[in-house]
C-alpha positions, 0 to 999 in steps of 0.5 A, a space after each residue: 553382421 555379428 562376428 562369426 566366431 560367435 556363431 557355433 553352428 555356422 551350417 545351420 544358420 546357413 541352411 535356416 537362412 537359406 530356407 527362408 529366403 528360398 521360400 520367400 524369393 525363389 532361387 532366381 531371386 534369393 542372393 548369396 549375399 542376401 543368405 549371407 546377411 541373414 545368416 551373420 556370415 561371410 559368403 565365403 563361409 557359405 562356399 565353405 560349406 557348399 559348392 554354389 547356390 544351386 548345390 545349397 538350394 538343392 541341400 535345403 529342398 531336401 532337408 525341408 522334405 525330410 523335416 516335413 516327412 518326420 511324422 509319417 517316418 514315426 514307428 507304428 504301433 505293432 499291436 495296433 489293427 491295421 485300420 488304426 494304423 492306415 488312419 493314423 498314417 493318413 491323418 499324418 500324411 494328409 496334415 503335412 501335405 497341407 501345411 503351409 511349409 509343405 506347399 511352399 516347398 511344393 511350389 519351389 521344388 515344382 519351379 525349379 524342377 525343370 532346370 535341376 531334374 535331379 533336385 525334382 527326383 531327390 524331393 520325390 525320393 524323400 517325400 512320396 517314394 519313402 511314404 509309398 515304400 513304407 505303406 507298401 511293406 507294411 501291407 506286405 507284412 500285415 497281409 502274411 498274417 491272414 488275419 487283417 487282410 483277406 489274402 496275401 500281397 505280393 510286393 507289386 501288388 502292395 505297391 500299387 495299392 499304397 500308390 493308390 492309397 497316397 494319391 487317394 489322400 491327396 485328391 484335390 486337397 493338395 491342390 485347392 492348398 496350392 491355389 490359395 483355396 480355404 481348406 476343409 474342415 478338419 473334421 471333414 477331413 478326417 472323415 475323408 481319411 476314413 473313406 480312404 482307408 475303407 476304400 483301400 481295405 475293401 480293394 484288397 
């Protein structure tokens, strides 16, 4: 084990090692001793950053969710038309849902949610809820101009549309990924996103 004094960022080393161990072994099998060895720190150092294994696990799940959803939080070009913005958002969101690390995280959270319901809520708020909130805000704002949507949308209407859109994007693609079924080709996936965007715009 390397000397801890040679590790300038112990917190990052711990969370990186924990991410790898939890994704590979699951919560029950991954031990703090394994994580400490992988991170090159002592178990006591882990305790100086996190109260226990549960606290570390929760922090890792939220951190991974935040990292995976970064592309969805990038500023959208205000000058771009709504259809183009939705297509880019749809492409990014579906690619994120099908990323191997995202599928691993989804399995991990689903397996742990019954034991840690607050973890399930935290993962939902950091991922799906944020996507829905951001999209609902976008639809509300763009509908006010009357140029891209036929009528102004209330916040409640925009939220329902946003949730429907995210649900359409997920479709059965994520389920196939979770079950190890081969994904459709990228070109077909893009066509699918386009069709979801058209359905949303026609449904307003």
